[in-house]
N, C-alpha and C positions, 0 to 999 in steps of 0.2 A: 467119974464116968465120962465126963466131958473129954478128959484126956484119953480115955480108952476109946471113946467114940471116935475121936479124931484119929487116934493111933490105929484103930481098926479100919477106918475109912481110908486112911492114907495109903496103906499098901494095896488095898483093893482098888482104890481109885487110881492109883499110879499105874497099876497093871492094866486096869481098864483103859486108862488114858493112853498108855503106850500101845495097847492093842488097837484102840480106836485110831490112834495116830498112824499106825502102820497100815490099817485098813484104808484110812483116808488117803495116805500118800500113795498107796498102790491104786486106789480108785482115782486119785488126782492124776497119777501118771497115766492111768488108762484113759481118764477123761481128757487129760491134757493132750495125749497122743491122738486120740480120736478127734478131739476138738481142733487140734492143729491140722490134722489131715483134712477135716471138713472145711475149716477156714481156708486152707490152702486151695482146695478144690473150688471153693466158692469164689475166692479172689481170682484164681486162674480162669474160671468159667466167666467171671464178670469182665476181666480185663483182656484175656487172651484174644477174643475176636477183634477187639479194637487194635491191639498190638499187631496181630497178624495183618489186619487191614492196613495199618500204618506202614508195616514192613512192605507190603505189596505196593502201596502208593509210593513209598520211597524208592523201591526198585524201578517202578515205572518212571518216576522223575529222573532217576539216574540214567535210565536207558534213553529217555527223551533228551537229557542233557548231552549225552554222548552223540546222539543224532544231530542235535543243534550245533555242537562243536564241529562235527564233520561238515555240516552244511555251511557253517561260518567259514571253515577252512576252504571249502570249494568256492565260496563267494570271494574270499580274499584272493584266491588264485585267479578267479575271473577278473577281479579288479586290477590285479597286477598285469594280467594279459592285456586288459583294456588300456592301461597306462602305457604298456609297451607299444600297443598299436597307435596310441596318440603320439608317442615319441617317434614312431616310425612314420606316421602321417606328417608330423612336423618336419622330419628329415626329408620326406618327399616334397613337401611344400618348399622347403629351403633349397632343395636340389632344383626344383622347377624355377624358382626365382633366379638362381645362379645360371641355369640354362638360358633363361630369357636374357639375362645380362650378357652372356656370351654371344647369343644370337645378335643382340644389339651392337655389341663391339664388332662382330664380324661384318654386319651391315655397314657400320661406320668405316671399317677398314676398306671395304669394297668401294664405298663412296670416296674415301680419301685416295685410294688407288686410281679410281677413274679421274679424279681431279688432278692428281699428279701427272697422269698420262696426258691429259689435256694440256696441262701447263708445260710439260716437256715438248709436246707437239707445237704449242704456241711459241715456246722459247726457240725451238729449231727453226720455225718459220721466220721469227724475228731475226735470228742469226743469219739465215739465208738472205733475208731482205737486206740486212746490214751489209753482208758480203757483196750482194748484187749492187747496192748503192755505192759501196766502196769501190767495186770494180768499175762501175759506171763513172764515178768521179775520177778514177785513175785513167780510164780511157778518155774522158773529157780533158784531163790535164795533158795527156799525150797528144791529143788532137790539137789542143791549143799550142803546145810546144811545137808541134809539127807545123802548124800554121804560122807561128812566129818565125820559125826557121825559113819557111817558104817566103814569108813577107820580108824578111831581112834582105837588105840589098846584097846582091851578089856582084862581085867585081866582074866587069865585062871581060870577055876573053879577047885577047889580042890576036889578032890574026895577021 
């Protein structure tokens, strides 16, 4: 009887078990699908607002970064312009220095020209004085020679 009892239970139990397994797996599939959908909705409902907020913040940060890069580019351009102005200012300062040097050289040249003109006039006066002294000496010599001629004895005329 034990064997019959086991033998009788086995086919019924196996069929029942198979039926129950099929019911359970379809229930599990149904439960799993519903559970998965609900879990997905729950996770999305929990994390989606934070993710959307993070996305919005990242977009704002990216936009701000673009604005900052544009501003930085403008500042770099201003800095380059400022350096160019400084270079231009240094060129003007250098030009002013050289202009002042040229003005000083011109003044020196004018002073030198005046001095050379004065020296030429003085040299001309000295030359004229020398010539006059030379002529006076020559005239003095001629007078002395004439005087000596007059003083030399002349033979008397015979009459």
